N, C-alpha and C positions, 0 to 999 in steps of 0.2 A: 463112746463108752466112758471116757473121762468125765464128760459133762454129766452123765447119769450118776456116776459115783459121787460127783460133787453134790448133786442134788440129794442123794441119799445121805451124805454126811450132814448136809445142812438140815435135812428133815429128820432122819431117823436118829442121828446122834445128838442133834441140838435142839430142834424146835417142835418135834411131834410129842406133845404132852396131852394125854387124854384128861388128866386131872392132876392137881397137886394135892399131895396128902401123904398117906401112909407109906407109899413105896412105888415101885415100878410095876406096871401091869405085865401080864404074860405076853401081851401083844408086843410091847416094847422090848421085852427080853428076846422074843423070837426074832424080831426085826434086827436087833443088834447082833445076834448070833449069825443071822443070815448075811448081814453086811460084812461082818468080819470074815466069814468064810469066803465071800466073794473077793474081798481085798487080799486075803491070804493067797488066793489062787490067781490073782491078776498077773498078767505078764509084764506089766509096768510096775516100777518101784513106787510104793506109797509110803510116805513118811508124815507122821502127825507130831506136832509139838504143842505144849501147853502154854499157859500165859507167861511162864518164866523161860520160854524158849527151850524147854527140855523135851527130849524125844519121848513120846508116849506110845507110838506105834511104828513098827518097822517090819514090813512084810518080807516074804521069801525073795521076791524079785529085787528088793532093796539090798538084801544080803548078798545076792549074786552081783549086783551092780557095784556096791562099795567094797565088798570083801569082808565086811564085819558081820558077826552073828548078832541076832536081835538082842540077846542078853548083854552084849558088849556095849551097846549104844543106848538102849532104853534107859531113861532117867538122866542121861547126860545132855549137855548143851549141844544144840544142833550144829554149832559152828565146827564141831568135830568132822562134819561131812563136807564142809566147803574147802576150797583151796587155801593153803596156809597163808598166802598173802592177804586174804580177806577175813581171816578168823578174828582178828582184833577188832574189826569194825562191824562185824555181822550183826551183833546184838543191837547196835544203834540203828542199823537199817530196818530191822524188824520192829523195834520199839517206835521208830518214827512213824511207821504206818499205823500202829495202834493209837498213837497220840493224835496224829493229824487226820487220819482217815483218808489220806490221799493215796490212791492205789496206782502205783507205778508198775507193779508186777502182778498184783492180785487181779485175777480175772483175765489175765492175758496168758499168752504162750510165747516163750522165747527159748533160744538155744543158749545154754550155759556150759561152762567147762567144770567138770567135777574131778576131784582127786581121790583115787581109790586108796585103800589101806596100804597097798604095795607101792604107792607113790605114782602110779600110772594115772595120767589124765585122760579123761574121756569126754566126748561131747554128748550132751543130753538135751532133750526137749523138756522144759519145765513148765508145768501149769500149776498155779498156786491158788488155793481157795482160803477164804477167811470165814470163820464161824463165830458168832457171838453166843456164848453159852447163857443159860437162864440166869446165872449169877452175874452176868455182865462181863465176864472175862472173855477175852478173844483168843481163840486157838487157830492154828493154821495147819493145812494138809497140803503136801506137795505130791504131785503125780509126775514121775520122772521116767522118761523113755530114753533108752540108749539109742542115739542116732549117729553113732560113730561111722557106721558103714554108709549111711545116707549122706552124712557130712563129707566123708571121704570121696564118695561118688560125685557129690555136688562140687566139692573142691576141684576134683579132677576135671569136671565139665567146665567149671568157671575158669580154671587155669588154661584149659584148651581154648575156650572162647576168648580169654584175655590175650592169648598169643596169636589168635587168628589175624590174618592180614586185613580182613573186612571188619567194619564197625559192627558191634553187636550191642543192642539196647533192649533192656527188658523193663516193662512197666507192670505195676500191680493192678488190682481191681479198682483203685482210685486214680488210675492213670499217672501214677507217680513213678519216677525212674528208680529201679532197684539194681540195675546192672548197667555199667557203662565202661567198655573195655578201652585198652590203650589206642586201638585203631579209631575208636569213636572220638577219643580225645583229640587225636591228630586231625580227624575229618572235620569236626565242629569247632575245634579250638578251645573248648571248655575242658577243665580238669574234672575228674570224676567227683571230687569233693564239691564242686560248684553245682552239679546237676543232680546228684543222688538225693532222693526225697522230693525233688521238684517235679511239677507237672510237666509231662513230656511236650506240651505245646511250646515250651521254651525252644525246642529244636526245630520246629516247623516254620515255614515262611510266615512273615508277619501278617500278611493278609488272611491267613488261615487260622490264626491262633484263637480268635473268638469263636470259631465253629468247630474246632478240632475235638473237644470233649464230646460234642454231640455226634460226630462221625463215629468215634470209638464206641460210645455207649449204644449207638444204634446197632452196631454189630453184636454187642453183647446181648441186647434184648431181642433182636430179630433172628440172629444167626445167619443173616444173608451176607455171604462173603463176596464183597466187591473187590477187595484188595487181598484179604487173607488167602494164602495159598497161591498167589500169583506173584509176578515180578513186573515192576514198572520203573521207569526213570523219573526221578523227582529232583527238585531244586534243593540244595543244601545251603541254608543261610548260616554262615559261620559267625563266630563271636565278633570278629573284626569287621563284619559287614560285607565281606566278599561272598561270592556265590559260586558254589561248585555243583556238579551233577553227580547224583548217586543212583545206583540201581538197587531198589528196595524190594526185599522179599520178607513178607510178614507171616508169622505163624501165631496161632492161638492155642493156649494151653488151659484146659479146664481142670481145676483141682478137685479133690474128693469132696470138699465142702461146697462145691458149686461156683467158687470164685474163678474168674477168667483173667488170665494174664496174657500178655502179648510180648513176643520177642521179634525185633526187627533186625535183619541182616542187611547191611548197607555197604555196597562196594563203590569205591570212588571210580566213576567212569567219565570224569571230566575230560580226560585226554581223548577217550574214545568218542565222546560227543563232539569235541572240537574237530577231531579228524573226520568224523562223519559229516559235520557241517562243511568242513573244507572240501571233502569229497563231493558233497552235493553242489557246492559252488563250482568246483572244477568240472563236474559233470555238466552243469548248466553252461559253463563256458565252452566245454568241448562240443556240446550238442548245438549251441546257438552261434558259435563263431564261424566266420567264413574261412578261417584258417584250417588247414588240413592237419589232423593229428593222427599219427601212426604209432602203435605200440608193438614192438617185436620181442621175441624171446632172445636168449643168448645165441641161438642159431640164426638170428636175423630173419626169421620167418614171421609174417604178419599175424598178430593175435587180435588186434583191434584197430579199426579205423572209425573216425567220426563222420557225421553227415557232411561236414565241410570237405572231407576227402572225396566223398561220393560226388558232391557238386563240382569240385575242382577237376577231378580226373574222369568222371563218367563211369568209373568202375563201382559196383556195389560192394558192400562189406563181404558178402558171400564169395564174390569173385576174387577179392583181394586176400582173404585169409589163407594162410599156408604158403603164400608166395613171398619172395623177397621183393622189396620195393624196387631194387635195381632192374630185375628181370621184367617187372611189370611196367615200369615207367620210363626207363632210359631207351634212347633210340639212336638214329644214324648220326645226328649232329651233337650228341652229348659228348662233352669234352673228356677224352680218356684220362688226361692228367687230373682233372677234378675227381673222377671216379677213383683213381688211385689214391688221392689224398684222403677221400672219404673212407676208403677201405683201411688205410693205415691208422686213421684215428679210431675206427671201430675196433681194430685189432688191439690198439693200445688202451681201449676202454676209457677214453678221455672225452669230455664234452667238447664240442666244436661247432663252428658256423661255416656254412658254405653257400655258394650260389651255383645252380646247375640248371641245364636245359633238359626238361622232361617232355614226355608226349602223353596226351590223354587217350581215352579209349578210341576216339575217332582218328588218331594219328596226328592231331594238331600239336605243334610244339608250344611250350609255354615255359617261362622262366620262374623259378622259385628260389626263395631263400630258405634254408633249412637250418634249424638249431637242434642238435641231437645231444641228449644227455643219457649216460648209463645210470641204471638204478641197481643198487646193491642191497643184499639182505643184511641182517644184523651181524653175520659172520664175515661179511665182505665179499660174498660170492655174487657174481653178476646174475641179476634176475631178468632185467628187461632193458631195452633201449626205447626212449620216448623221443619222437621226432615231431617238431612243430614246423609246418611249412606254410609260407606265405607267397601268394601269387604276385610276382614283381615284374610281370611282363611289360607293363606300361613304363614303369620306372627304368627297367633294364633297356628298353628301346630308346628312351631318352638318353640314358647313359651312353649307349652305343653311338647315338647321333652326336652326343657331346664329345666323346672320345675321337670320333672321326673328324669333327670340326677342330678339336684341339690338335690332332695330328696334322691336319692341313695347315693350321696356323703355325705349328712348330716347324713345318718344312720351309716356311717363308718368313718367319719372324723369330726374333731372339727371345728366349725365356730364361730367367735366372731366379734362383731362390736363395734367401738369406735366413739365418737364424734370428730370433728376437734380439740377439746381441749384435747383429749386423755382419756376421761371418758368412761368406759365400759357401754354400753346401752343394749347389748343383747348377748346371747350365745345360741347355739342350744342344743337340748336335749342330744345329744351325749356327748358334753363337760360338760354339767351340771351333768350328771350321773358320768362321770369320776372324776369330781371335788368334788362330794358328797356335793353339795351346792356351792353357789357363794362365792369365797374368797374375802376378802376386798383388798387384794394386787393384783388387776388386772388392774391397770392403764397401759396404753399403754407404758408409759416411763419405766415401770418395765422390759420391754423386749427389746424395740428398741426406737430410737428417730424418730420423724416425719421427721427430716432432712435426716436421712438415708433412710427412705421410699421414700421421694420425690426424692432423688438422684438416687434411683434405677429405677425410671421411670415406664413405662408401664409393664415391665417384673416383677416388684415387688421385694421385698427383702426376700430371703430365709434364715432362721436361725433356729437353734434348741433352744427351750426355755423350761425352767422349770416352769410349771404353778402350783401355790400353790393350794392345796386341802383344804377342810374345816377341815380336821383332822390334819392339820399341816404338812402333807407330800406333795409331789408334783408329777405331772405327767410330762413326757417329750414329747413335741410336736415338730415334724418336720414342722415348720410353714412357710407359705408364706404370707407376709404382702404387702398390696397394698392400694393405695389411690383412692377413687371414687370421681370424679370431676364433677362440674356443667358445663354448656355450657360456662360460662365465665372463666373457669379454676380454680375456687375456690373449695377447698376440702370440700365435703359434709359429708364424713365419711371415716373411715379407717376400712378395713376388714382383717381378718386372716383366712386362710384355713390351717388346720394342721392335720397330722396323728399322732396317739398315738404311740410313739416309746419307751414307758417306758420299756417294756419287752426287746426290742432290746438293749436298753441302759444297762439293768441289765445283759443280756447275754454277751454283749461285755465287760462289766466291769469284770464279773466273768471269762470270757475267758482270758482277759488280765492278771488277777491275776494268773490264772493257768499257763499261759505262763511264767510269772515271776518265779513261783516256779520251772517249768521244767528247765528254764535257770539256776536257782540257783543250781538245782540237777546236771545239766550237768557240771557246773563249779566244783562241788564237785567231780564228777567222774573223771574229767580231773586231779584234784589234786591226786586222787588215782592212776591213770595211770602213772602220773609223778613219784609217789613213787615207783611203781613196776618197772618202767624203771630204776630208780636209784639203786634198789636192784639188778636187773639183771646186771647192769654195775659193781657193786661191786663183785657179784658172779663170773662174768667172769674174773675179776682181780684176785680173790682168786684161781680160777682154773688155771690161767696162772702161778701163783706162785707155786702151787702144782706140776705142770708139770715140772717146773724147778728143784724143789727139788727132784722129782722122778728120773730125769735124773742124778742127782748127785749121787743118791744112787745106781745106776746100777741095777743089777738084783733084788736086795732086794727091790727096789722101783717100780718095773714094775707094780705090782697090784695097787699100789697107783696111778700110772700114768693113768691106765685105768679109775679109779674112777674120777680122775681130768678131763679127757676128757668128760665124761658123764655130769659132773657138768657144764662144759663149754658149751656143747650143750644145756643143759636145760636153762642156762642163756641167750643164744642167742635167743632161742624160746620165753622166757619170754619178752625179749626186743622187739622182732618183734610183739608179741601180744599187748604189751603196745602201740607201735607205731600205730597199726591198730585201737586200741580203741581211741586214740587221734584224728586220722583222722575222724572216724565216729562222734565223739563228735563235732568236728569243723564243719562238714557238717550239723549236727542237729542244731547247734547254728545259722548257716546261714539261715536254713529253718525257725527256730523259729522267727528270726528277720524279715524275709519277711512276715510271718504270722501275726506278731504283727503290722507291717506297714499296712497290708491289713485291719486288724480289726480297726485300727485308722482311716483309710479312710472311712470305713463303718460307724464309729461313727460320722463322719462329720468333 
């Protein structure tokens, strides 16, 4: 209607001249009267001003809007109708348009605030037309509609949208942003001032910006709704380059003039997307792992088991649901003390780790390690227990074998443990009995240095040590010292495994002493043999002298010669026997030396 009135003003009041001459034709007069009647009855305020900015027309709607009667304002400067703060500059605004021809307001529609006669300010929609009269003078007509109620409703809507926790973005028919609430600022990281008036493609992922206008305009032209009226998750590329996830709901609004606006409601669902992805990965783990997963309620009845549980136990999910894991899986050899510990931890609603013997559907026992964690809701109420179970039968069997071996070793060997600082913290019963109580002189440095143990590496340091007893005596241990290390390589403890070789040491010492005595006796016998050999040599010499003297005596010394020969023979036999004794003694000494060396090697 306003556009029609503007055309009438331009045509009927300004430029429809049938001829120039004597006066106005009846047609012109009738048209003018008709137009005035229309304007007088218009529901929107109509105000016309002349080339001096004085009011020439003020219809009834204008009287109601401003609160002035027509005869109070006609002929006066139009600045009377604008807010007081603008009155001093208003003429310059209007005259600038006349002089430059630049239309900032003319031909457009905008919302302005007017001040009524009573001082009340109201919001109105202003449309301004400019008409050049035949004499070249420019006059203006304003069509003003009270939009206070619409403005109030829109303000209410905008404030509501401004305060909503979800981002709200509205674009006009040129795809430019006209509304951007606080939640949108928080979501994208842009302030409203940075984006208002900008193309909405600023807010979409970079790879889509070149095509985004085409997508929106295709919906405008075809009406085919691929996104409008639906909800979907989209990537939100923030100003700082980070990426969030938003749930987008898009609505289309068609105005009376045919223009189509769009409003997007975007909810930040980054946390939900992350949780969903985590859940997907957890589900993947739960479904593909060989470990058994059990979820129970606060009543400890099974709600969920994974395929790993079915493979491990032989029970199906349907068979397990509603039952307690204990009544389903525990059996004859399940340790009651372990069951009690588990029950106490569950009652305390604390996470814990245990190892227990269970039985499968066929009654076959198997060992599991189980880690159980309670799950609480936001108010701290218990919702579930989650149990992760691993089959450790092979490991447990090896551990049992190792423990049995260690027990056997502990029954016949000494075991001691020191701190990294070298303080004795424990010894096994075997060593305690041998020591007749713990001696005060049992620091590690009494036997070895930690540097020696560290230098020996994984093979350990083997050394024979004298361990003090409570009665002041000591036992001899053939000890092997080793360092036990943490994952980071730091020493957590020092251990010693040793055999009691006290008796062996005593036997060796006694044998060594006996050997010394035998060697001393051999040396004495050797001396005796040397003496016999000397006597034989002297006897042999005397026999020789006697033979010589007998020869000199002739027949008178013949008998003496026979005796001398016998003595000589006896001396030679004595010398030969002494030589044999010396040889045997030498051989025995060599054997004793080898035996002594062997005993020393045995002693370590």
